[in-house]
DRENZAZA-288731 format. One line per 8 residues: number of its first residue (from 1); for each residue x, y, z of N, C-alpha, C. Coordinates in steps of 0.2 Angstrom, whole numbers. Last residue first. Layout:
NUM) X/Y/Z/X/Y/Z/X/Y/Z  ...;
//
This chain:
446) 940/225/72/940/220/79/941/222/84  934/230/59/938/234/65/936/227/72  933/227/40/932/225/49/937/228/54  940/232/30/934/235/31/931/232/40  950/222/30/952/230/27/945/234/28  944/210/31/947/214/36/950/221/35  943/206/19/937/207/22/939/213/28  954/200/18/952/207/13/947/210/16;
438) 954/189/26/958/196/26/957/202/22  944/182/17/942/185/26/947/191/26  951/180/7/943/185/6/943/187/13  962/172/10/963/179/8/956/182/8  954/160/15/957/166/20/958/171/18  947/155/2/943/158/9/946/162/14  960/153/-4/956/159/-5/951/162/-1  963/141/4/968/149/3/963/153/0;
430) 953/132/1/953/135/9/957/141/8  956/132/-13/947/134/-11/949/138/-3  967/126/-13/966/135/-16/959/136/-15  966/114/-9/969/119/-3/969/126/-8  962/106/-16/960/107/-12/961/114/-9  976/103/-23/971/107/-28/968/109/-21  990/104/-14/984/99/-17/979/104/-19  1001/111/-9/1002/104/-11/996/99/-14;
422) 1005/128/-8/998/124/-8/1002/116/-11  1011/142/0/1013/134/-2/1009/129/-1  1008/158/0/1005/153/2/1008/147/-2  1014/174/8/1014/167/1/1011/162/5  1009/183/17/1005/183/12/1008/179/5  1019/182/28/1012/178/29/1006/178/23  1031/187/21/1028/180/23/1022/177/24  1022/201/12/1026/198/17/1026/192/17;
414) 1020/203/-2/1022/209/3/1025/208/10  1029/192/-12/1024/194/-9/1025/198/-4  1040/189/-17/1037/195/-21/1031/197/-17  1048/179/-9/1051/186/-8/1046/193/-13  1040/169/-16/1040/170/-7/1044/178/-7  1042/169/-29/1035/170/-26/1036/172/-20  1057/166/-29/1053/173/-31/1048/172/-29  1057/154/-23/1060/158/-20/1057/166/-23;
406) 1045/140/-24/1046/146/-28/1049/152/-24  1052/126/-20/1048/131/-18/1049/136/-22  1052/113/-36/1055/117/-29/1050/121/-27  1037/103/-37/1043/108/-41/1046/111/-33  1027/94/-34/1034/92/-32/1040/96/-34  1017/95/-40/1020/91/-44/1026/89/-42  1010/104/-33/1007/98/-34/1011/92/-37  1008/119/-27/1014/114/-29/1011/106/-29;
398) 1004/132/-30/1001/127/-30/1006/122/-33  1009/149/-23/1011/144/-27/1008/136/-26  1001/166/-22/1000/158/-20/1004/154/-25  1005/180/-14/1008/174/-20/1004/169/-19  997/196/-13/998/190/-11/1002/185/-17  1001/213/-9/1003/208/-15/1004/201/-11  996/230/-10/998/223/-6/996/217/-11  1004/243/-15/1000/239/-15/1002/232/-12;
390) 1015/253/-15/1010/253/-10/1004/248/-11  1024/255/-23/1018/258/-25/1012/259/-20  1032/243/-19/1036/251/-18/1028/255/-20  1026/235/-26/1025/235/-16/1028/241/-15  1028/235/-38/1021/235/-37/1022/237/-29  1042/234/-39/1038/240/-42/1032/241/-38  1045/222/-35/1048/228/-31/1044/234/-33  1038/216/-45/1036/214/-39/1037/219/-34;
382) 1047/220/-55/1039/221/-55/1037/219/-49  1059/213/-53/1059/220/-53/1051/221/-54  1056/200/-54/1058/201/-47/1057/210/-48  1054/197/-67/1048/198/-63/1050/202/-56  1068/196/-73/1064/201/-74/1058/203/-69  1071/183/-64/1075/191/-64/1071/196/-66  1063/175/-71/1062/178/-64/1066/184/-61  1069/174/-81/1063/178/-83/1059/181/-75;
374) 1081/169/-80/1080/175/-83/1074/179/-81  1078/159/-72/1081/162/-69/1081/170/-73  1072/150/-84/1068/152/-78/1070/158/-74  1075/154/-100/1079/150/-94/1073/153/-88  1069/160/-111/1067/152/-109/1070/150/-105  1066/176/-115/1069/171/-112/1065/165/-112  1059/184/-123/1065/185/-125/1068/179/-122  1043/183/-118/1046/185/-125/1054/184/-127;
366) 1044/168/-109/1041/175/-110/1043/176/-117  1044/152/-100/1045/156/-106/1042/164/-105  1045/146/-87/1045/142/-92/1048/145/-97  1041/148/-70/1042/152/-75/1046/149/-81  1033/135/-61/1038/140/-61/1039/143/-68  1016/133/-56/1021/132/-60/1028/136/-60  1003/137/-54/1005/131/-52/1012/130/-54  999/153/-47/1001/149/-51/1003/144/-49;
358) 992/169/-42/991/162/-42/995/157/-47  992/184/-35/995/181/-41/993/173/-39  982/197/-31/982/191/-30/986/186/-35  984/214/-25/985/208/-32/985/203/-28  976/228/-21/978/222/-18/977/218/-26  972/244/-12/974/241/-18/977/233/-18  962/254/-2/966/248/-1/965/246/-9  959/271/0/957/265/-6/962/261/-3;
350) 947/283/6/952/279/5/952/270/3  937/296/0/939/290/1/945/287/3  938/308/-6/934/308/1/935/302/3  943/306/-20/946/309/-15/945/308/-6  940/293/-30/936/297/-25/940/300/-19  948/288/-43/947/286/-35/945/294/-32  940/283/-59/945/287/-54/943/286/-48  942/267/-65/936/270/-62/941/277/-57;
342) 954/262/-79/951/262/-69/948/268/-67  955/255/-90/952/261/-88/948/260/-81  968/246/-102/962/247/-95/961/255/-93  977/246/-111/970/243/-112/965/242/-107  981/260/-106/982/255/-112/977/253/-113  976/264/-88/981/266/-94/981/259/-99  974/258/-73/972/261/-76/977/261/-83  979/251/-60/981/258/-60/976/264/-66;
334) 975/239/-61/973/245/-56/975/251/-56  979/234/-73/972/235/-73/969/239/-67  992/235/-71/990/241/-74/982/241/-73  993/224/-63/996/230/-59/991/234/-63  990/216/-71/987/215/-66/987/222/-64  1001/216/-80/994/218/-82/989/217/-76  1012/211/-72/1013/217/-76/1006/220/-78  1007/198/-69/1008/201/-65/1009/209/-66;
326) 1008/193/-82/1001/194/-79/1002/197/-74  1021/193/-86/1017/197/-89/1010/197/-87  1025/185/-75/1027/190/-76/1022/195/-79  1023/171/-77/1019/172/-73/1019/182/-74  1022/161/-89/1025/168/-91/1021/172/-84  1021/146/-95/1020/150/-89/1025/155/-89  1012/138/-110/1018/138/-106/1016/144/-98  995/132/-114/1001/134/-114/1005/135/-109;
318) 980/129/-105/984/128/-110/989/133/-110  965/127/-96/971/127/-96/974/126/-102  951/140/-97/953/135/-99/961/133/-100  937/147/-91/945/147/-92/945/141/-93  925/151/-89/926/150/-94/935/147/-96  922/156/-76/920/147/-77/922/145/-85  927/169/-78/930/162/-71/927/155/-75  918/175/-86/922/174/-87/928/168/-84;
310) 906/173/-76/907/170/-83/913/170/-86  911/181/-66/910/172/-65/910/169/-70  910/193/-72/918/189/-69/916/183/-68  897/196/-75/902/194/-81/910/192/-79  893/196/-62/889/191/-66/895/191/-72  898/206/-56/899/202/-55/897/195/-58  903/220/-61/900/216/-66/901/209/-62  913/231/-57/907/227/-52/903/223/-55;
302) 930/232/-60/923/231/-64/919/230/-56  944/234/-69/941/235/-64/935/233/-65  945/221/-86/948/227/-80/943/228/-74  948/206/-88/942/208/-88/944/216/-83  956/196/-103/953/200/-96/949/203/-97  950/182/-112/950/189/-111/949/192/-104  956/166/-109/951/170/-109/953/178/-111  973/164/-119/966/163/-113/959/166/-114;
294) 981/155/-132/978/161/-130/973/161/-125  988/146/-138/986/145/-132/983/151/-128  992/151/-149/988/147/-149/985/146/-144  994/169/-152/997/164/-149/990/160/-149  998/180/-162/993/176/-163/994/169/-159  1001/195/-154/1003/190/-156/997/185/-155  1006/213/-151/1002/208/-154/1003/202/-156  1014/221/-140/1014/218/-146/1011/213/-146;
286) 1010/236/-133/1009/230/-133/1008/226/-139  1021/250/-132/1016/247/-134/1015/240/-131  1035/254/-128/1029/255/-123/1022/252/-126  1042/251/-141/1044/248/-136/1039/250/-129  1039/263/-148/1037/257/-149/1037/252/-144  1033/278/-147/1040/275/-142/1037/268/-143  1024/286/-151/1029/286/-153/1035/283/-150  1011/281/-143/1012/279/-150/1019/280/-154;
278) 1014/273/-128/1014/281/-130/1018/278/-139  1007/267/-113/1007/267/-119/1008/273/-124  1012/274/-96/1007/272/-101/1010/269/-108  1021/263/-84/1021/268/-89/1017/268/-94  1022/252/-75/1015/254/-77/1014/260/-81  1033/239/-77/1031/245/-74/1024/246/-79  1039/230/-85/1042/228/-78/1037/236/-72  1041/230/-99/1039/227/-95/1038/225/-87;
270) 1046/244/-98/1041/244/-98/1036/237/-97  1061/248/-96/1059/242/-93/1049/242/-92  1069/258/-103/1063/259/-99/1059/255/-95  1076/250/-111/1079/254/-106/1074/256/-101  1067/236/-115/1068/242/-116/1071/245/-110  1073/218/-118/1068/225/-113/1070/230/-113  1075/213/-133/1075/212/-127/1071/219/-123  1073/214/-146/1080/211/-145/1082/211/-138;
262) 1060/221/-149/1062/213/-151/1069/209/-148  1057/228/-133/1061/227/-141/1060/221/-142  1043/230/-124/1049/230/-124/1049/229/-132  1030/219/-115/1032/226/-118/1038/227/-119  1026/201/-118/1028/208/-115/1029/214/-117  1010/200/-130/1018/196/-127/1019/203/-121  994/196/-131/999/200/-131/1006/198/-128  980/191/-141/985/189/-135/991/195/-137;
254) 968/193/-150/968/196/-144/973/195/-139  968/186/-162/963/182/-156/965/186/-150  964/195/-176/968/195/-170/965/191/-165  957/199/-186/958/191/-185/962/190/-180  957/213/-189/950/209/-186/951/202/-185  969/215/-197/970/214/-189/963/212/-186  970/205/-211/965/209/-208/967/208/-199  987/200/-213/980/198/-212/976/205/-209;
246) 998/208/-226/997/206/-219/990/206/-219  1006/204/-239/1001/207/-238/999/205/-231  1022/204/-249/1019/201/-242/1013/206/-241  1027/202/-264/1024/206/-260/1022/203/-254  1044/196/-269/1037/196/-270/1034/201/-265  1057/194/-269/1056/199/-273/1048/199/-272  1062/185/-260/1060/182/-266/1057/188/-270  1060/191/-249/1068/189/-251/1068/188/-257;
238) 1048/192/-246/1050/198/-246/1058/196/-251  1045/177/-242/1042/182/-248/1046/187/-250  1052/176/-232/1055/172/-237/1051/176/-242  1048/185/-222/1054/185/-222/1055/183/-230  1034/181/-220/1035/189/-226/1042/189/-226  1030/166/-225/1033/170/-221/1033/178/-224  1028/157/-235/1021/157/-231/1024/162/-225  1028/155/-255/1030/159/-249/1025/159/-243;
230) 1018/150/-263/1023/146/-261/1027/149/-256  1011/162/-268/1008/158/-264/1011/153/-261  1016/178/-270/1018/171/-274/1016/167/-268  1011/186/-262/1010/186/-269/1010/180/-274  1007/180/-244/1014/182/-251/1009/181/-259  999/184/-231/1000/181/-237/1005/183/-243  999/183/-213/997/187/-220/999/182/-224  1007/184/-198/1000/182/-201/999/187/-210;
222) 1020/189/-195/1017/180/-195/1012/179/-197  1020/203/-198/1025/198/-201/1023/191/-201  1011/207/-191/1009/208/-197/1015/202/-200  1016/203/-178/1010/201/-178/1009/200/-188  1027/213/-176/1028/206/-176/1022/201/-178  1018/226/-177/1026/226/-180/1027/215/-184  1010/231/-172/1007/226/-175/1013/223/-180  1006/234/-154/1012/235/-161/1010/230/-163;
214) 991/245/-147/995/238/-151/1001/239/-155  987/257/-144/990/255/-139/994/246/-141  975/261/-152/981/263/-152/988/261/-147  965/246/-158/966/252/-152/973/254/-153  958/237/-165/959/245/-168/962/249/-163  955/228/-159/961/227/-164/962/234/-166  948/224/-147/951/230/-146/957/232/-150  943/212/-148/938/218/-149/941/224/-150;
206) 951/204/-144/952/204/-149/948/211/-152  958/205/-126/952/205/-129/953/209/-138  971/202/-120/968/210/-120/961/210/-127  978/189/-113/972/192/-118/970/198/-118  995/186/-112/989/188/-109/983/191/-113  1007/173/-114/1003/178/-116/998/181/-112  1008/160/-108/1013/165/-109/1012/169/-109  995/164/-99/997/159/-99/1006/161/-101;
198) 982/172/-85/987/171/-91/991/166/-93  967/182/-83/969/175/-84/976/177/-88  962/194/-73/969/192/-78/970/186/-78  951/204/-69/951/197/-68/957/195/-74  947/217/-54/949/213/-61/951/208/-59  934/223/-45/940/219/-46/940/217/-53  930/236/-31/929/235/-39/935/228/-40  918/242/-20/923/236/-22/923/234/-30;
190) 911/253/-21/914/251/-13/921/247/-15  902/257/-30/910/258/-30/913/256/-24  887/256/-22/893/256/-27/899/261/-27  890/250/-6/887/255/-10/890/254/-17  892/239/1/888/241/3/884/247/-2  902/227/-2/900/234/-6/893/234/-5  905/213/2/908/219/5/905/227/4  898/205/-8/895/206/-2/899/210/4;
182) 908/203/-15/903/207/-18/900/208/-11  920/194/-10/919/203/-10/915/207/-13  912/183/-10/914/189/-3/915/194/-6  911/179/-24/904/182/-18/905/185/-13  924/180/-26/922/185/-29/915/186/-25  928/169/-18/930/174/-17/926/181/-19  919/160/-26/919/160/-18/921/166/-16  925/159/-37/919/162/-37/918/163/-30;
174) 937/155/-35/940/161/-36/930/164/-35  936/144/-30/938/146/-26/938/154/-28  930/136/-42/927/136/-36/928/143/-31  942/137/-51/935/141/-52/932/142/-47  952/130/-44/953/136/-44/947/140/-47  945/116/-45/946/122/-40/948/128/-41  949/116/-60/943/116/-55/942/117/-50  961/116/-60/959/120/-62/949/121/-59;
166) 966/106/-51/970/113/-51/964/117/-53  966/92/-54/958/94/-52/962/103/-50  977/87/-57/976/85/-50/970/90/-48  981/97/-72/982/91/-69/979/92/-62  978/108/-79/973/105/-82/973/99/-75  988/116/-77/983/118/-70/978/113/-74  997/114/-87/997/111/-80/991/112/-75  994/124/-96/990/119/-97/994/115/-91;
158) 990/140/-87/994/137/-91/990/129/-92  983/149/-81/979/146/-84/982/142/-89  985/158/-66/988/155/-70/981/149/-76  978/175/-63/976/169/-62/979/164/-66  976/188/-52/980/188/-58/981/179/-58  965/200/-48/965/193/-47/970/190/-54  967/215/-39/966/212/-46/969/205/-44  953/226/-31/958/219/-31/960/217/-38;
150) 950/239/-20/951/237/-29/956/230/-28  941/245/-9/943/241/-9/944/240/-18  936/260/3/935/256/-4/940/250/-5  931/268/16/935/265/13/932/260/6  921/277/23/926/280/18/932/276/16  910/267/27/912/274/27/916/275/22  903/253/34/904/255/28/905/263/29  910/241/43/910/247/42/908/248/35;
142) 909/226/52/909/228/46/907/235/44  917/219/68/913/225/66/913/227/57  917/206/79/919/209/72/915/214/70  923/198/94/918/203/88/922/205/83  924/184/104/925/188/99/921/194/97  928/176/120/922/180/116/927/184/110  928/165/134/930/168/127/927/170/124  930/157/151/926/161/144/930/166/140;
134) 934/140/155/936/148/153/933/151/149  930/130/170/930/132/161/932/139/160  932/128/182/929/122/178/929/124/170  943/131/193/941/134/187/939/126/183  949/124/205/942/127/205/938/131/199  961/118/203/959/125/208/954/127/207  958/107/196/960/106/201/959/111/206  953/115/184/947/113/189/951/109/195;
126) 965/116/177/964/121/181/957/119/185  966/104/168/969/105/174/968/110/179  954/106/158/957/100/160/962/100/166  941/115/157/947/114/156/950/106/160  931/121/142/931/116/148/939/117/149  927/136/137/933/132/137/933/128/142  912/144/130/917/142/137/920/136/134  909/159/121/908/150/121/913/149/129;
118) 902/170/110/905/168/116/905/160/117  902/185/97/902/177/100/905/175/107  895/197/88/900/195/93/897/188/94  895/209/75/894/200/74/898/199/81  889/223/68/893/221/72/893/213/75  889/233/54/888/227/57/891/224/61  885/250/51/890/245/53/886/240/54  885/266/42/881/260/45/888/254/46;
110) 887/281/42/891/276/42/889/271/44  874/286/38/879/287/32/885/282/34  863/270/45/866/278/45/871/278/39  859/255/55/861/259/48/861/267/51  868/243/62/866/252/63/866/256/58  863/225/67/866/231/61/864/238/63  870/213/76/867/220/76/868/226/71  869/196/81/874/202/75/867/208/76;
102) 878/183/90/872/187/88/875/193/82  881/165/97/883/171/92/875/174/90  887/155/107/882/159/105/886/164/101  891/140/116/893/144/111/888/147/107  892/131/128/890/139/127/891/141/123  908/123/124/902/124/127/900/132/127  916/112/114/916/119/117/909/119/119  917/99/107/920/100/114/920/107/119;
94) 912/104/93/907/100/98/911/100/105  915/115/85/918/113/90/915/110/95  915/123/71/912/118/72/917/113/78  912/139/63/915/135/71/911/129/73  905/139/53/913/141/53/916/139/58  891/136/55/896/134/49/902/133/47  888/144/64/890/138/66/893/134/61  889/157/58/895/156/62/895/148/64;
86) 877/155/50/884/157/47/889/154/52  866/153/62/868/148/57/875/148/53  868/165/69/870/160/71/871/152/67  865/174/58/872/175/62/873/169/65  852/171/55/858/169/51/863/169/54  849/176/67/846/167/66/852/166/59  850/189/67/852/186/72/852/177/72  842/193/55/848/194/56/852/189/60;
78) 830/189/60/831/187/53/839/186/53  827/199/69/827/193/71/831/189/66  830/212/62/834/210/65/833/203/68  827/209/43/824/210/51/831/207/56  837/214/30/833/209/34/831/211/40  845/225/23/838/222/22/834/216/24  855/227/29/852/232/28/845/229/26  863/212/28/861/217/34/856/222/33;
70) 866/207/16/859/207/19/857/211/24  880/208/16/877/209/9/870/211/12  886/204/27/886/210/26/881/213/19  886/192/32/880/195/34/880/200/30  899/187/28/896/186/24/887/187/27  907/195/36/907/195/29/901/194/25  903/191/49/902/198/47/903/198/40  908/176/49/901/179/49/899/186/45;
62) 921/178/48/917/176/41/910/177/42  923/184/61/925/189/54/922/186/47  920/173/69/916/179/69/916/185/61  930/164/62/922/162/62/917/169/62  940/171/69/941/170/62/933/168/60  937/170/82/938/177/77/938/176/71  938/156/86/932/161/86/932/167/83  951/153/83/944/150/79/940/153/80;
54) 956/160/94/958/160/88/953/159/83  949/153/106/948/161/103/950/163/95  955/140/103/948/142/105/946/149/102  968/144/106/967/142/99/961/142/98  968/148/119/970/153/114/969/150/106  964/137/125/959/143/126/961/148/120  976/130/124/970/127/121/965/132/120  983/137/133/985/137/127/980/135/121;
46) 977/136/145/978/143/141/978/142/133  979/121/148/972/125/147/972/133/141  992/122/149/990/119/144/984/122/142  995/132/159/998/134/153/995/128/148  988/125/170/984/130/167/988/132/162  997/114/173/992/113/168/988/120/166  1006/123/181/1009/118/175/1003/119/170  996/125/194/998/130/188/1002/127/181;
38) 994/112/195/988/118/194/991/122/189  1005/107/201/1002/104/194/996/109/192  1007/117/210/1013/115/205/1008/112/200  995/114/219/996/121/216/1002/120/210  999/100/221/991/103/219/993/108/217  1011/97/228/1009/95/221/1003/99/218  1006/100/241/1012/105/237/1011/104/231  1001/89/246/998/94/246/1000/101/242;
30) 1011/79/244/1007/77/240/1002/85/240  1020/83/254/1024/84/245/1017/83/241  1014/81/265/1015/88/263/1018/90/256  1012/68/263/1006/71/265/1008/78/263  1024/62/264/1022/62/259/1015/67/258  1029/68/276/1033/70/271/1028/69/265  1024/63/289/1019/68/285/1025/71/279  1023/43/288/1024/51/290/1021/57/286;
22) 1022/33/279/1028/35/280/1029/41/284  1010/29/274/1010/27/281/1017/30/284  1000/37/261/1006/35/263/1006/33/270  988/43/257/987/37/261/994/33/263  995/54/249/990/54/256/988/50/259  1000/48/241/1005/52/243/1000/52/250  990/41/233/994/38/236/999/42/240  982/54/231/981/47/233/984/42/236;
14) 992/58/220/989/62/226/988/57/230  992/49/209/998/50/213/996/54/221  980/50/206/982/44/208/988/45/212  980/62/201/975/61/205/977/55/209  989/61/189/990/66/195/987/64/202  981/51/181/988/50/185/991/53/190  972/61/176/971/54/182/975/53/184  977/69/169/974/73/177/974/65/180;
6) 983/62/161/988/66/164/983/66/170  972/59/153/975/54/155/980/57/160  966/73/149/963/68/155/965/62/158  978/76/140/976/79/148/971/75/152  987/62/134/981/67/134/980/70/141  1003/60/134/999/59/138/994/64/136;
//
């Protein structure tokens, strides 16, 4: 029964008792019922109020992030006008009264933007006791001081992302997230982001073909020509006494597979950590592969927002799923080393490091394994190592095909609130908005 219908029922009951001709018992019971109903109904009103307060806080947080980029450059009047506009866009509750929002920017060495909002929640039951509404308020302060943020976006570009509008939604969601992160940085170096598309392999940019962190052993064996033209592989060529000539490395398309030995992961577990490549240890290098489903080239930590958006818009779904290599290289992009150069951390600042891993499928293939359980076991080591390094880890499973919920991704996330199970492409956009708000709170004091 709705609160309004229940309230009408209570009023009717009270009138019945008050008009009863059977002595004072009905009257006394009716009078006693008023505070009982009022107190019981208060729980309903307060529950609704808490829901409104939560929505108010989320809208205030989102508004502070939206205003952060312009706060230092617009007038106070314009800032307030935009605060009202942004807040209204995020808090659409026509059932709530007296909704207001305002913003104040305070410049200086430690500049800050404070957004406040208030509203009145009409009561359904407490009005019996004389309370027609409950006031709620929320505030959010975006500060620019000694905090900095670094985020690695590890994004599934496998073939199944073409289904159900997932890739289109991912591009929209990621561009929105990048825009939000860009708005956080009041000064150069405040926010850096890396973008790591993955399928079975990760593309480390063919322009790096002369880098010393690449292992060319398998690539040379698979790409070249035999002096006797009828033999098309190194093994068949050499077994017939002919000479195999590897192709020029400039023909490499940029893809690499998991670090380790051909026979399996190395003892040092280079596929699960960020130990730097060592030219004297082949297992520590990145094995080149001419994978036909090579993704867009990864982009290390940067504040080149236009470049990141161009990369994202160029993503194309193709290939099999190997979350593990994407996750490992996302971590390395934050730490630096090998293919990535991470800007040095200034000891005068406090840094928050974050990885966001989004995938729509369960693991199907890596360098050594084709069984999901074997791949998952390797990846779980990487997840544990990342969390032990103090990095905040979000995992997002886009499950539009009825796959089982990934226990791996659930356990991989920093905590249960950092794992998102989505069942539609549209939820990618809303989830990334949620994550961007949470990342903003690393700068926001409520």
